[in-house]
C-alpha positions in Angstrom: 6.7 7.8 -13.5 3.7 7.4 -11.3 3.4 8.4 -7.6 1.1 6.3 -5.5 -0.6 8.1 -2.5 -2.0 6.1 0.4 -5.3 7.9 1.1 -7.6 5.2 2.6 -7.0 5.3 6.3 -9.5 6.4 9.0 -7.3 9.1 10.4 -8.5 8.4 13.9 -5.8 10.6 15.6 -7.2 13.6 13.8 -10.9 12.8 14.3 -11.8 16.4 14.8 -11.3 16.8 11.1 -11.6 13.2 9.7 -15.1 12.6 11.0 -16.2 14.7 8.0 -13.5 14.1 5.4 -10.6 11.6 4.7 -7.3 12.9 6.2 -5.8 13.8 2.7 -8.7 16.4 2.3 -7.9 18.1 5.6 -7.0 21.6 4.5 -3.8 23.6 5.1 -4.1 27.2 4.0 -7.4 26.5 2.3 -6.1 23.6 0.2 -6.3 19.9 1.0 -3.0 18.5 2.2 -3.0 16.0 -0.7 -2.8 19.0 -3.1 0.3 20.3 -1.3 1.8 16.8 -1.6 1.0 16.5 -5.3 2.6 19.9 -5.9 5.8 18.7 -4.3 5.9 15.8 -6.7 4.9 18.0 -9.6 7.8 20.3 -8.9 10.0 17.2 -9.5 8.3 16.5 -12.8 6.0 13.8 -11.6 2.4 14.5 -12.7 0.8 11.0 -12.8 -0.8 9.9 -9.5 -2.6 6.9 -8.3 -4.7 7.7 -5.2 -5.4 4.7 -3.1 -8.8 5.4 -1.6 -10.7 3.8 1.2 -12.4 5.7 4.0 -14.7 8.4 2.4 -13.0 7.9 -0.9 -15.9 9.3 -2.8 -15.1 12.7 -1.3 -11.6 12.5 -2.9 -13.2 11.5 -6.2 -15.6 14.5 -5.9 -12.8 16.9 -5.1 -10.8 16.0 -8.2 -13.8 15.7 -10.4 -14.8 19.3 -9.5 -11.2 20.6 -9.3 -11.8 23.3 -12.0 -14.9 24.4 -10.1 -13.0 24.7 -6.9 -10.1 26.6 -8.4 -11.6 28.9 -11.1 -13.8 31.9 -11.5 -17.1 30.8 -13.1 -19.8 32.4 -15.3 -23.2 30.8 -15.0 -26.0 31.6 -17.5 -29.0 30.0 -15.7 -31.5 30.9 -18.4 -29.5 29.0 -21.1 -28.2 26.3 -18.8 -24.6 27.2 -19.5 -21.4 27.5 -17.4 -18.0 28.8 -18.3 -14.7 28.9 -16.4 -13.6 32.5 -16.8 -10.2 32.2 -15.1 -8.9 28.6 -15.2 -6.1 27.1 -13.1 -4.9 23.9 -14.7 -2.5 21.4 -13.2 -0.7 19.0 -15.6 -2.0 16.1 -13.6 -3.4 12.7 -14.6 -5.0 11.0 -11.6 -6.4 7.5 -11.0 -8.6 7.3 -7.9 -8.9 3.6 -7.0 -11.1 2.2 -4.3 -8.8 -0.2 -2.5 -11.2 -1.3 0.2 -12.3 0.2 3.5 -10.3 -2.0 5.8 -7.4 -2.9 3.5 -3.9 -2.4 5.0 -1.3 -0.2 3.4 0.6 -3.0 1.7 -2.7 -4.5 0.5 -3.7 -1.2 -1.0 -0.4 -1.0 -3.0 -0.9 -4.6 -4.1 -4.3 -3.8 -5.6 -2.9 -1.4 -8.2 -0.2 -3.8 -9.5 -1.6 -3.6 -13.0 -1.6 0.3 -13.0 2.1 0.3 -12.0 3.2 -2.0 -14.7 7.0 -2.7 -15.0 8.2 0.8 -14.2 9.9 2.3 -11.2 7.3 4.2 -9.1 7.0 6.4 -6.0 4.9 5.8 -2.9 4.0 8.1 -0.1 1.4 8.7 2.6 -1.3 11.3 2.0 -0.5 13.3 5.2 3.2 14.2 5.3 5.0 17.3 3.8 8.7 17.9 3.2 11.1 20.2 1.4 12.8 17.3 -0.2 13.5 17.3 -3.9 11.9 14.0 -5.0 14.2 13.9 -8.0 17.2 13.5 -5.6 15.6 10.4 -4.0 14.9 9.0 -7.5 18.5 9.6 -8.6 19.9 8.0 -5.4 17.5 5.0 -5.9 18.8 4.5 -9.5 22.4 4.7 -8.3 21.9 2.1 -5.6 19.9 -0.4 -7.7 17.8 -1.7 -4.8 14.2 -2.8 -4.9 13.2 0.0 -2.5 14.5 3.3 -1.3 13.0 5.1 1.7 13.6 8.7 2.8 15.0 8.7 6.3 15.0 11.6 8.7 16.4 12.0 12.2 13.9 10.5 14.8 12.0 13.0 17.0 11.8 10.1 19.4 8.2 8.9 18.7 8.6 6.8 15.5 10.2 3.6 14.4 13.9 3.5 13.4 16.1 2.3 10.6 19.5 0.7 11.2 21.8 1.4 8.3 25.5 1.5 7.3 27.5 4.5 6.2 26.5 4.1 2.5 22.8 3.9 3.3 22.2 0.1 3.2 19.4 -0.8 5.6 20.3 -3.7 8.0 17.1 -3.7 10.0 13.7 -2.0 9.9 11.8 -1.7 13.2 8.5 0.1 13.5 8.2 2.2 16.7 10.5 0.2 19.0 10.8 1.2 22.7 13.7 3.4 23.9 15.5 3.6 20.5 16.7 6.7 18.6 18.1 7.0 15.1 16.5 7.6 11.7 12.9 7.0 10.9 10.8 6.1 7.9 9.5 9.5 6.6 7.2 8.0 4.0 8.7 9.0 0.7 9.5 5.8 -1.2 10.9 5.0 -4.6 10.2 1.4 -5.6 10.7 -1.3 -8.2 7.9 -3.6 -9.3 9.8 -6.5 -7.6 8.4 -5.2 -4.3 5.0 -6.7 -5.2 6.5 -10.1 -4.5 6.6 -9.0 -0.9 2.9 -8.2 -0.7 0.8 -11.1 0.2 -2.9 -9.9 0.4 -5.2 -7.2 1.8 -3.9 -7.8 5.3 -0.3 -7.0 4.5 1.0 -3.9 6.3 3.7 -2.3 4.2 5.6 -1.0 7.2 5.9 -4.4 8.8 6.8 -7.7 7.1 7.5 -6.3 3.5 10.0 -3.7 4.7 11.6 -6.1 7.2 12.1 -8.7 4.5 13.4 -6.2 2.0 16.0 -5.1 4.7 17.0 -8.7 5.4 17.3 -9.4 1.7 19.6 -6.3 1.3 17.1 -4.6 -1.0 16.2 -1.6 1.1 18.2 1.6 0.9 17.8 4.8 2.9 18.1 8.3 1.5 19.0 10.6 4.4 17.2 13.9 4.5 18.1 16.6 7.0 15.7 19.3 5.9 12.0 19.9 6.7 9.6 17.0 7.2 6.3 17.0 9.1 3.5 14.5 9.3 0.0 15.6 10.1 -0.9 13.1 12.8 -2.9 15.4 15.2 -4.8 18.7 15.4 -1.6 20.2 16.8 0.3 19.2 13.7 -2.4 20.7 11.5 -2.2 24.0 13.4 1.6 24.1 13.1 1.4 23.5 9.4 -1.2 26.2 9.0 1.1 28.6 10.9 4.0 27.7 8.6 1.8 28.2 5.5 0.9 31.7 6.5 4.6 32.6 6.5 7.2 31.0 4.3 6.3 27.3 4.1 9.4 25.2 3.6 7.6 22.6 1.5 6.5 25.1 -1.1 8.9 24.1 -3.9 6.7 25.4 -6.7 
């Protein structure tokens, strides 16, 4: 199973960091947040990733192309033009880094990798949110419900959109950031079937708007409730809070 990671946005709310690098490369504890996210998926046995690049995507390509250099001790013989990794860290990852356009919207980015997904169930997430969720549990719940889409839902802190759903998790309505409503919100960990591509029109499609609304209206969107840790990195304050957690006992460190 592949996990798609949305990594192409401008990250304007974290401009102190994203003027230099794309948000997924902003570091928590000396490692890019995308590394932490991939480790969460890898702990669930998912080791194939499709990174949907856009803004400063070449920096993501460079990071993974030089991953061994960043994470290993190195011996360099300048005279003989030779380099060896003397202590190698190796992740069991296979990674596609795909340029999905600078201004393409989230649904459009997913649409562009239709051929890479094939006819298999796949995961989708944003490149800037961490959780202690066991992704395997979301996948198992998705397979049990037999819907086109499952979204991880967490209790709203009061500043995000909400999901209206029944006791068994069937989503009746999806509303992004409505005024004066509380409930559960989209936490950005999805498990999806290839049928969702029928809901993606073109590069201007915003995944969080028309596609999710239509899936809900069609009875094809299910919510997996998670009451554990979840934190997006939307601001410099969020980054500092995640840094503080990493220096202690980070709840998302499942590996």
